[in-house]
N, C-alpha and C positions, 0 to 999 in steps of 0.2 A: 642214439641217446635220447630217447624220447623223454624219459624222466628226470633227466638231470636239471632243468630249470625248478621243477617243485623241490627237488632236493636241496638246493642252494639256496631257495626262499625259505625253505623250514629251517636250514642252519642260520640265516639271518635273524631270526627273531628269537633264538635261543638268548637266556638271560645271562649266564655266566660263560666265558670263553676258557677252555683249557687248552691243553696243548696240541688239539687236532687240527691241522694245519687249516682244514676248510673253513673251521669256525673262526681261527685268526685272520683268514683274509677277509671274511665277512665282516669283522668289526670293524677293518677301515673304511666300508662303505657308510658315506653319511646318513643320518638319521633320515634324511627328507626322502633319500633313495630307497631306503628301506620301508618308511611309509608308503611310498609308490607301490613296491612290490605287494605289500598287505592289502591295499584297496585295490589295485587293479590286476590282481592274480586271479584268474577266473576259479581255480582250485578252490571250492568251499573248505576243503581241509585246513589250507592256510589261513583263511579268513576265521576259522573256527579256533584256531590254536589257542587255548586258554593263556590269559595274561598278556597276549602279544601287544596289544593296544596300550595296556597298562605301560608294559615294558617301555614302549615307544614314548610315552607320556614322562615317563622318569627320567629317559634319556633327554628330552628336552629341558626338563628342569635342570638335570645335572649341566647343561650347556649354560643355563642363567646363572648357575653358582660359579662355574668357570669365568664368566665375565664378571659377574658381582663382587667375588673375592678374589681376584688376580693379585694384591697386594699379598694376602695369604699364603696363596699358592706359590708365587714366584719370588717374593721379596721378604720372606719373613727370614728377620737378623737370626733366629735361634736354630734355622735349618742348614745343616752342612750343604755345601756348595763345591762341586767340582768340575774339572775341566777348565773351559776358559770364561773366568766370570763375567768378561763382558762379550761373549758370544752372540752369534746372530739369531740361534736357535736353541730354546731350552728343551730339555727332557726332564719330566719329573716321573720320579719311579716310587711308588708304595710298596713297600716290601715288608717280609719277615724273615730273620734268618734260619728259622726252622722249614721253612716252604720249599719243597725240592724244586719247583718250578722258578722259583726265583734264583735258584743256584744255576739252574739249567740256562737261564738266560744271561747269567753273569758274564761270561766269556764274549759272548757277542757286545755286551755293553762295554766290557773293557777295551774290546778290538776299537770300538767307535771312538772311545776316549782316546786312544793311541792314534788313530789315524785322524781323526776330523778335529783339529784345532783351533775350529770356530763354535764349537759345542760346548754349551752350558749344561751342568747336570745338576739336579737338584734330588737329594737323598731324603724321602720322607719314611722314617720308621714307622711301621704298621704292625706292631706285635699283637696277632690275633690267634696265635695258635698254643696258647696257655702260658702259664707262669714262666717257663723257661724263656720263651720268647720274650716278656717284658723284661727279664733280667739282662739279656742279650742287648735289649734295644736301648736300656738304661745306661749300661756299659758302654753304647757306642757313642752316645750323646756326651757321656761324661769323658770319653776319649777325646771329644771336641775339645775341650778345656785343656788338654795337654797338648793341642796341636797333632794329634796322631788318629784323627777320626778315620781317614780313608785308608790307612794300612789297617786300624783294626777292621774296618768293614770288609777289606780285599780277603783278610785273614779269617774272617768268620764265614765269608761266602765260600771260601776254599774248605772248610771244615768238612769232613765227611762222618757219618752216623749220628748218635744223638747228642745233642746240646743241652749242658747242664751247667749249673752254676760255676762247677770246677773245670768245665770247658771252658767257661768265658776266662776266668782267672789265668787258666794256661794261656790261652792266646793273647790276653791283656800283655801277661808277661812277656812273651815271645815277640812282639811288637816294639817293646821298649816303653811299655806304660808304668807308671809307678803305681802298683796295684791297691796299696793302702790308700793313697789318695783318690783312685778312682772308685772305692768303694765308699768314700766319703760322698764324692761329688753325685753318685748314683742315687744317693737318697733326697738330692735336692728338690724341693717343690717345683722348680722351675722346669726341670726334666720330667717331673710326673705330668705337668701340665702341658707341656710339648706332645706327649705321647697321645695323652688323651685327644688332646685338638687334633692331632694328625687322623687319628680314628675317627674323630667326629667329621672332618671334612672329607676323606675318602667316602664315607658313607653319603655326605650330601651329593658327592659328585658321582654316585651310581657305581662306586667300585666296593664291593664287599668282599673280596677275596684278592689275595696276591698271585704274582704281581699285577699292579694297576699303574698304568703310563699314561703322561699327558705329554703329548710331542705337538708343538705349536698351539693349536686352538682344536686339538683331537684327544678324546678320552679313548683308551683302549686298554681291554685286559686280556692278560694272557703271556705265555712264554711266547713272546715274538723272535723269530730268527733273524740273523743278521741281515738278510736282504729285505726285510719288510722293514725292520727300522731304518736303514738305510734310504728305502724309497719314501717312509714316511717324512724323516728329516729331511731329504731334497724337497718335498711336496711344502713341506711347513716353510723351507727357504726360499722356494720360489713365489710364495704368496706373499 
């Protein structure tokens, strides 16, 4: 396996993580270790990768944002919270209802919430995939005003096919929401501001796609599998 180390190092400096397992595992390695790989690896190709050092700098900046804006990230009263509101570990997810990777990871997240009763979960709506995503995210935050955020969220994540305004209305009705009331609340300026704030916060944290997670003090992107999520939560709990 003489070429495995360079390949792993190459994966470590990729900017955005998709569902490829190697990249997902690489994202869990702390920034300082990835910096060591870049600076100490003898392979000139690794050192010459365009943007690699810039990406490390952005990750360092994101860590500062995480420390400086903890209240906005973890304690915003406008942000829906699930699981144990007094849990010992918090998971934050930035997501879009039209994102296939968000839907891919949803069963694992639900398993965690069902099994880990010390887990606190924060839902950060991040509609970045077009107008229909914005409609769905507005509806979700409006559903919170009727006490049905999680029911609506789960139904939206379980939806197959394209999401349209008609789809949103149908799902809202199916979980017992008053659709007329919902539509009025969707236009509220507070909801518009909350969505804009979520997107701006995600970008400040170097999260530019969905899903993106904060687990404890770690920022990671991609459709993480159940074992990876459990390991990261356990590490946060032990720290």
